[in-house]
C-alpha positions in Angstrom: 72.4 84.8 106.5 69.1 86.1 105.1 68.6 85.6 101.1 67.1 88.2 99.2 64.2 86.6 97.9 62.3 85.4 100.9 59.5 87.0 103.2 59.4 87.7 106.7 57.2 85.1 107.3 60.3 82.7 105.9 62.6 84.5 108.2 60.9 84.2 111.0 60.1 80.7 111.2 63.8 79.8 110.3 64.8 81.9 113.3 61.9 80.0 115.1 63.1 76.7 113.7 67.0 77.5 114.9 66.1 79.0 118.6 64.3 76.0 119.1 67.0 73.1 117.6 69.4 75.6 119.9 66.5 74.9 123.1 67.4 71.5 122.6 70.5 71.1 122.1 71.7 72.8 125.4 68.5 70.7 127.3 70.2 67.5 125.6 73.7 68.9 127.2 72.2 69.5 130.4 70.9 66.1 131.0 74.4 64.7 129.6 76.4 66.4 132.2 74.1 65.8 135.1 74.1 62.2 133.9 77.9 62.5 133.5 80.1 65.0 134.4 82.7 64.1 132.2 80.9 65.3 128.9 81.4 68.8 130.0 84.8 68.7 128.8 83.4 67.1 125.6 80.9 69.4 125.3 83.6 72.4 125.5 85.0 70.9 122.9 82.3 71.2 120.5 80.5 74.7 121.9 83.7 76.9 121.7 84.4 76.8 118.2 80.6 77.2 117.2 81.0 80.3 119.2 83.7 81.4 117.8 82.6 81.2 114.5 79.2 83.2 115.2 81.1 86.2 116.7 83.6 85.8 113.6 80.6 86.2 111.3 78.7 88.6 113.3 81.4 91.0 113.3 81.7 90.4 108.9 78.2 91.0 108.8 78.5 94.0 111.0 81.4 95.3 108.7 79.7 94.7 105.5 76.6 95.7 106.7 78.1 99.2 108.4 80.0 99.6 104.7 77.3 99.5 102.7 75.3 102.1 105.0 77.8 104.2 104.4 78.2 104.4 101.1 74.2 104.6 100.2 74.6 107.6 103.0 77.3 109.4 101.3 76.2 110.7 97.6 79.6 110.8 96.0 80.8 107.6 97.3 80.0 105.8 94.0 80.4 108.1 91.7 84.7 108.9 91.1 83.6 111.9 89.1 81.3 113.6 91.9 84.2 114.2 94.1 85.6 116.3 91.5 82.8 118.5 90.8 83.7 121.0 93.3 87.5 120.8 93.2 87.8 124.1 91.4 85.4 126.5 92.9 87.9 127.5 96.3 88.3 131.3 95.7 
């Protein structure tokens, strides 16, 4: 997750570096698997937990982002008194 004080350039560099690292990992996995097919099982044991963690982290980030957006779009969400303002106006 990105920190609030970092610049766009820092975020882009971090994303590029992460993408490049994944490319190197996939390339190395492809070469090792072609050389020794038995390593495919070991590689899957390494990759599956990381993939599941990535999916879970993305879901949590999405839920947090969705709550922040919905709270910021509803003017009464952060103020408990604002909900009572129009309570006695039903005629």
